[in-house]
C-alpha angles and dihedrals in degrees: 000000000000119000109161100060132073110265092245091059092054101037098038098034083122104039090194093055111040111166125237105250142176118221116218133180130206146088118315117224142156118279128224086223120085112247094012133110121209122226113195112210096202140028095250087062095226096122127051152146124237102213124189104250092223089058094061108094099178142358130199133177114245111232115260114243143126093300093042110034094154097053107239122195135236116230122194104205129183107263093230095050115121107235123194115223114209138169142046120325119229091256088053092050091051092048093051093043090054095045099069125116096267091052092043090051091050094048090051092050091050092049093050091049093051092050091050092050090050091054096045098048108349126209087281094058092241119117111258092359112121096156130089123266097282091068100035100030125239104330095174115118109261097204128234116324116254111259097190091089 
């Protein structure tokens, strides 16, 4: 894995034989797997690739700036390398974020309030009637009585 050269010097050392690569960006770390390098895909470190170290052809730090304050790195990886994707998906992260004790208490309160409102006036507007018209009768407002009679 070359680090101290420009990527073109490494990848196009032989212009007649440029390898097929995939360019990845993330936070490079140690892997729990032997002969692998971990590339974290986000700053909370809950999604990552395990990359065979021998498949990494070149690495280069991304320049720090407003869009990259944590200095990620670029990795040029052999296109045919078998990467292992691990970690929580964004959906899993959101689900676990919204399943804590505060969110659970809020959901229970909202459900209790909805049930109380249904009993008090129900969706039909009739006290203690939470069923449709066949059970509670016609609950629609009939309008003012006709006084012409």
